[in-house]
C-alpha positions as CSV (number, residue, x, y, z in Angstrom):
1,X,65.4,100.8,80.7
2,X,63.8,103.6,83.5
3,X,59.9,103.2,83.4
4,X,57.0,104.5,86.3
5,X,54.3,102.0,83.9
6,X,54.5,98.8,86.2
7,X,53.4,96.8,83.0
8,X,55.8,95.7,81.3
9,X,56.0,94.4,77.6
10,X,58.1,91.8,76.0
11,X,58.1,90.7,72.2
12,X,59.5,87.8,71.2
13,X,61.5,87.5,68.3
14,X,60.8,84.3,67.2
15,X,58.6,81.3,68.1
16,X,59.7,78.8,66.5
17,X,60.2,75.4,69.1
18,X,58.5,77.8,71.7
19,X,54.8,76.9,72.2
20,X,54.5,78.9,75.2
21,X,56.4,81.8,76.9
22,X,56.1,82.6,80.7
23,X,57.5,86.1,81.6
24,X,58.5,86.6,85.5
25,X,60.6,88.1,88.0
26,X,61.8,84.5,89.4
27,X,65.2,83.0,88.3
28,X,64.4,79.7,89.1
29,X,62.8,77.4,86.4
30,X,59.0,77.0,86.1
31,X,57.1,74.1,86.3
32,X,55.1,73.0,82.6
33,X,51.9,73.3,84.8
34,X,52.3,76.9,85.5
35,X,49.2,79.2,85.0
36,X,51.0,81.9,84.1
37,X,52.0,79.8,80.5
38,X,51.0,82.0,77.8
39,X,51.2,81.2,74.0
40,X,53.9,82.5,72.1
41,X,53.2,86.0,70.1
42,X,55.6,87.6,68.0
43,X,53.4,90.4,68.3
44,X,54.9,93.9,69.8
45,X,54.3,94.2,73.5
46,X,52.3,90.3,73.9
47,X,53.8,89.3,76.7
48,X,53.4,91.7,80.1
49,X,54.3,91.3,83.4
50,X,52.6,93.5,86.6
51,X,55.3,94.8,88.8
52,X,54.1,94.9,92.7
53,X,57.3,96.8,94.0
54,X,59.8,99.7,92.6
55,X,63.5,98.8,91.7
56,X,66.1,97.8,89.7
57,X,64.4,94.6,88.2
58,X,65.8,91.7,85.8
59,X,62.8,89.6,84.1
60,X,63.2,86.3,83.0
61,X,61.6,84.7,80.0
62,X,60.9,81.4,79.9
63,X,59.7,79.0,77.2
64,X,58.2,75.6,76.7
65,X,57.9,73.9,73.6
66,X,54.8,72.1,72.2
67,X,55.6,68.9,74.4
68,X,55.8,70.6,77.7
69,X,59.5,70.5,77.9
70,X,61.0,74.1,79.8
71,X,64.2,76.1,78.7
72,X,66.9,74.9,80.7
73,X,67.3,79.0,80.5
74,X,66.2,82.6,80.1
75,X,66.7,85.9,79.0
76,X,66.8,88.2,80.7
77,X,65.5,91.3,80.6
78,X,66.2,94.6,83.2
79,X,63.9,97.0,84.1
80,X,64.2,99.8,86.6
81,X,60.9,100.7,87.0
82,X,60.6,104.2,89.7
83,X,57.9,105.5,91.8
84,X,60.4,107.0,94.5
85,X,61.9,110.4,94.2
86,X,65.7,111.2,95.2
87,X,66.6,111.8,98.8
88,X,67.8,115.3,98.7
89,X,69.8,117.1,101.8
90,X,71.1,121.5,102.0
91,X,73.4,122.7,104.1
92,X,74.0,126.7,103.7
93,X,77.3,128.7,104.7
94,X,79.6,126.1,107.4
95,X,76.4,125.5,108.5
96,X,76.9,127.1,111.3
97,X,73.4,129.4,110.6
98,X,75.0,132.2,110.5
99,X,75.7,133.7,107.2
100,X,78.2,137.8,106.3
101,X,76.9,137.8,103.1
102,X,73.3,137.6,100.9
103,X,74.4,135.4,98.3
104,X,76.6,132.7,101.1
105,X,77.3,129.2,99.3
106,X,74.5,126.0,99.7
107,X,75.5,122.9,99.1
108,X,72.7,120.5,97.5
109,X,73.0,117.1,97.7
110,X,70.7,114.4,95.9
111,X,71.1,110.5,95.1
112,X,68.4,108.3,94.0
113,X,68.7,104.7,93.0
114,X,66.0,104.6,90.2
115,X,66.3,106.7,87.2
116,X,68.8,109.2,88.1
117,X,68.7,113.1,90.0
118,X,68.3,115.1,86.7
119,X,67.1,118.2,88.2
120,X,67.4,120.1,91.5
121,X,65.6,123.8,92.5
122,X,65.6,125.9,95.7
123,X,63.0,128.7,96.6
124,X,62.3,130.7,100.1
125,X,58.8,129.2,100.5
126,X,58.1,125.7,100.3
127,X,55.2,126.6,97.3
128,X,58.7,126.9,95.0
129,X,56.8,130.2,93.6
130,X,58.5,131.3,90.1
131,X,61.6,128.7,91.1
132,X,62.8,126.6,88.2
133,X,64.4,123.4,88.2
134,X,68.7,123.6,87.3
135,X,70.2,120.6,86.0
136,X,72.8,120.8,88.1
137,X,73.2,120.9,92.2
138,X,73.3,125.4,92.9
139,X,76.6,126.3,94.9
140,X,74.8,129.9,95.7
141,X,71.3,131.7,96.7
142,X,70.4,135.0,96.1
143,X,68.9,135.5,100.1
144,X,67.1,139.0,100.1
145,X,69.3,141.5,100.5
146,X,68.2,142.3,104.3
147,X,69.7,140.9,107.7
148,X,67.1,138.2,109.0
149,X,66.6,134.6,109.4
150,X,65.2,132.9,106.3
151,X,64.1,129.2,105.6
152,X,65.6,128.3,102.5
153,X,64.2,124.7,100.8
154,X,65.7,122.1,98.5
155,X,64.2,119.6,96.0
156,X,65.4,117.2,93.0
157,X,63.2,115.6,90.2
158,X,64.4,112.1,88.7
159,X,64.6,111.8,85.0
160,X,60.9,109.7,85.0
161,X,59.7,113.2,87.1
162,X,59.5,111.9,90.4
163,X,60.2,114.8,93.1
164,X,61.7,114.1,96.4
165,X,60.6,115.9,99.5
166,X,61.4,119.0,100.5
167,X,64.3,119.6,103.0
168,X,65.5,122.7,104.5
169,X,67.8,124.6,106.6
170,X,67.8,128.2,107.8
171,X,70.2,130.5,107.9
172,X,70.2,134.2,110.2
173,X,72.0,136.5,107.6
174,X,74.3,139.2,109.7
175,X,75.3,141.3,106.7
176,X,77.5,144.4,107.7
177,X,76.1,147.6,108.1
178,X,77.3,150.8,106.9
179,X,77.5,154.2,109.2
180,X,77.4,157.8,108.2
181,X,79.4,159.6,110.0
182,X,79.1,163.9,111.3
183,X,82.0,165.5,111.9
184,X,81.7,167.3,115.4
185,X,84.8,169.1,116.5
186,X,88.2,168.7,114.7
187,X,90.8,169.2,117.5
188,X,94.0,170.4,115.6
189,X,97.1,171.6,117.3
190,X,98.5,174.9,115.5
191,X,101.5,174.1,116.0
192,X,100.7,171.4,113.8
193,X,104.0,171.4,112.1
194,X,105.2,167.2,112.7
195,X,105.5,165.4,109.8
196,X,103.3,161.8,111.1
197,X,101.8,163.9,114.3
198,X,98.3,162.8,115.1
199,X,95.2,165.0,114.3
200,X,91.9,164.3,116.9
201,X,88.3,164.1,115.9
202,X,85.5,163.6,117.2
203,X,83.0,161.8,115.3
204,X,79.3,160.6,115.9
205,X,76.8,158.1,114.0
206,X,74.2,159.5,112.7
207,X,72.8,157.0,110.5
208,X,73.4,153.2,109.9
209,X,71.6,151.4,107.1
210,X,72.0,148.1,106.3
211,X,74.3,147.0,103.1
212,X,76.0,144.2,102.3
213,X,80.0,143.2,101.5
214,X,80.9,145.8,103.9
215,X,84.1,145.0,106.3
216,X,85.8,147.8,106.5
217,X,85.6,151.8,107.3
218,X,87.8,154.0,106.4
219,X,88.4,157.1,107.3
220,X,90.6,160.0,105.8
């Protein structure tokens, strides 16, 4: 039972031969004169224990009869008291710090020992403006279609809403360039009759504009 409430309430089903109840984190049989013994009640949540540290807890519920005999064994209640966000890390592409696409793969890893990882979000600022929580770890992120260096931020959230510290990774987008070529002076032999003869043409670059996904330039 995951919770962010430090006050764990226990309900006793039956007070027959159980004059007093003691709820503790200890598995050691308590002494009959412990100050924490309370009169048994079957009211919902009548017996509580305040937790002081988060984590997986096993609470022991002990009973004592009217003449002071303490139960030899306890009834156990398992509680996950979770105030800690997940631990998260992020890697872009191969981890080299350079990507050749505006949509590189990303690897977001998160772990949570309490209530479990429930959601992830990525953003280009650590304010996560307009970044939406998603249930599965993202595998790609769409950067602006402009070359340059960017920082990608990541957070994870557990099932109780605890948010991780922010992780980040830097990436330089070395996007492909498209070039526009202008024909200057075609030079073709006047005796161009042989199949497969080379044609020599001169070109110059007039404009270079940023694009994505350009891998090769073919001239015909």
